[in-house]
N, C-alpha and C positions, 0 to 999 in steps of 0.2 A: 851675628844678624841684629840689627838694631830693632828695638820694639817701641810703639807708640802706642799710648794707652789715651784713648778717647772717652770721654765723661760726656754724656748727652743727658739734657734734662727737660726737653719741651713735652708736653703733653700732645703735641699736635702731631706728632710720628712724622712720616715723609713730607707733610706739608709744611713742616717747621723751617722758618728761614734760618734760623741759626744752625741746625742741623745740616741744612744744605750747603752752608758755607763750610760748615766742618767737613763735609763730604768733598767739597771741591779742594780743600787743603789735603785731605788723606790721598785722593786720587794723583794730585801732582806729588806729593811726599814718596807714593808707593812707584810712581814714574822714574824718580830720583833713587829710591832705593828698593829696586826689585825684589832684594832678600829680605826686604822688614817684614816684620809681622805687628799687625794691628790687633790690639786686645780692646775690645768695646764694653763699657759698662753703662747701660740705659738706668739711670735711677729712677725714671718715672714707670718704665715697664715692668722694674723689678726695686720698688722702694725699699728704703731700709727704714726699719721702725724709728721713730724718734726719740729723742732723748729723754729718759725719765729719770725719777729717783733711783730706780733699780739699776738703770744704766751706770750712773754716777757711782752708785754704792759698789757695783762690780768692779769698776775700774779701780776705785781706791781702796778695797780691799787685798791685802798681800795675796801674791797667786798662790801660795799652798795652803791659804784659809779660804779660798774660794769654793762656793757651793757648786754643783754640776749646772745650776741654771746661770750662776756668775760666770762660770768657764764658757759657757755657750755665748753669752751676751760679748764677753771680751772678744771671743774668737771672730765675731762680725768684724770689728775693727781690725785685727790681727790680718785677717784675708785682705782687706782693703790696702791696709797700709803694705803688706807683701807686694800686692799687685803694683802699687805706686812705686815701690823700690826697684822692683824689676824692670821697669820702663825706663828708657832713655831720654823720651819726649813726652809730653803730657798736653793733651788739648782739651778744653773745656768749652761746650756750646751751651749756651742759656737764652731763653727768653726772658722779658721783662714781664712779670706778673704783679700789679698793684704797686709798682715802683720798685720792685725789688727781684730777687731770684727766686725760683721755685722753691717751696719748701721742701722739696725730696734733695734738691743739690744742697740745700743747708744741712739736711741731716748727713748727707755725705760727707760734708766739711766738718762735721761733729764727729763724726766715726774717725777721720784720719788725722786729726789734731790731736797728737798725743804727746804730753811733755816726756822727754828723755828717748823720745823715739823720733817723730817728725820736727820737734822743736826743742828748745831747751831754754830756760831762764838764766841770764847771767847778771853780774853786778851792773853792765852797762845796757840791759835791757835783753828782749828775747832774741834768739838766734834761730834761724830755720836749718834743718841738717837734711832737708831734702834738695840735694844740689842737681838740678835738671832745668832743663829749657821748657817753657810752656807758649801755648798761643790760645787766646780767648776769641770766641764768635759768640757775638750778641746781637739779638734782634729786638725791635719794641714797635708798638702800634703807632706812636708819634715820635717825634724828635725831641728826647729828653737827655742824650747824651751830653756831658759837660754841663749840666743845669744842676741846680741844688736838688732837684726831684729825682737825679739819677741815683739809686741805691743799688743798682744792678752792677755795673761795670766796676764802680770803685770797690764794691764789696768783693767781687771776684779777684780783683788785682791785689787787693791788701791780705785776703786770705793767702792767696797763693804764694805772695812774699812772704807772709809771715812764718809758712813752713819752708821756705827756702828755695822756691820755684823761681827761675828768673823768666818773667813774663816778656819775652821777645817781641811781641807785637798783638794787638787787638783789633779786631776786624769787626765793625759796627754797621749794621743795618737798620737805621730808624725809619721811622714812617710808614710801616708795613702795612696800617689800616688806612693809609690815606691816598691810595691809588699811584697815579703816575711818580710823585715825589718819592714814594717808597720804592717802587721799581727802580728808579735811578740811583736810590741809596745802596740798594742790594747790588746792580751792577757795579757801581763803584767799588763795593766791598770785594766782590769777586775779583775785579782787576788788580785790587790790591794784593789780594792771596797770591796772583799769578806773578807780580813782581817778588813779593816776600819769600816764596819758597824755593 
């Protein structure tokens, strides 16, 4: 049974355009994979603690020497990484907040980036260890995709590639604060999903 892991990060709940695009994809994916399983992680509804000195200290302390508190910190990332490793396909939906991704999604990325587990360093550079396909669903209030001000989609694509996820497609609906142009962009993104799944 194939498993799809979806990561949602918009604070807008059901009104989120990025989340609605992900819903569209999941619906079509399940139609083609009726035995498929969807695992959902909403990093806004259930936010992760941001990285602190204690977080880094726990990760860099040898396992045998960790305190109970440090073990609990490391266990957060362990759970997320195991969830990621168990999936066959990964989708990420994200809005643009102040030119970038939500801090809740960044925290999620921080926890699943683990040297020796999801990536490794080599003489020729880092190599991702999570070999799966991924899809990205993004929305923004204005049309900033492919401009120097877009620190949303490139960030997501770069990070996912860094840990070894192959981003098969990215669906972007810009202009969501601009009325009709945004509605047209959203419709085009949905049509693109229908063709891609």
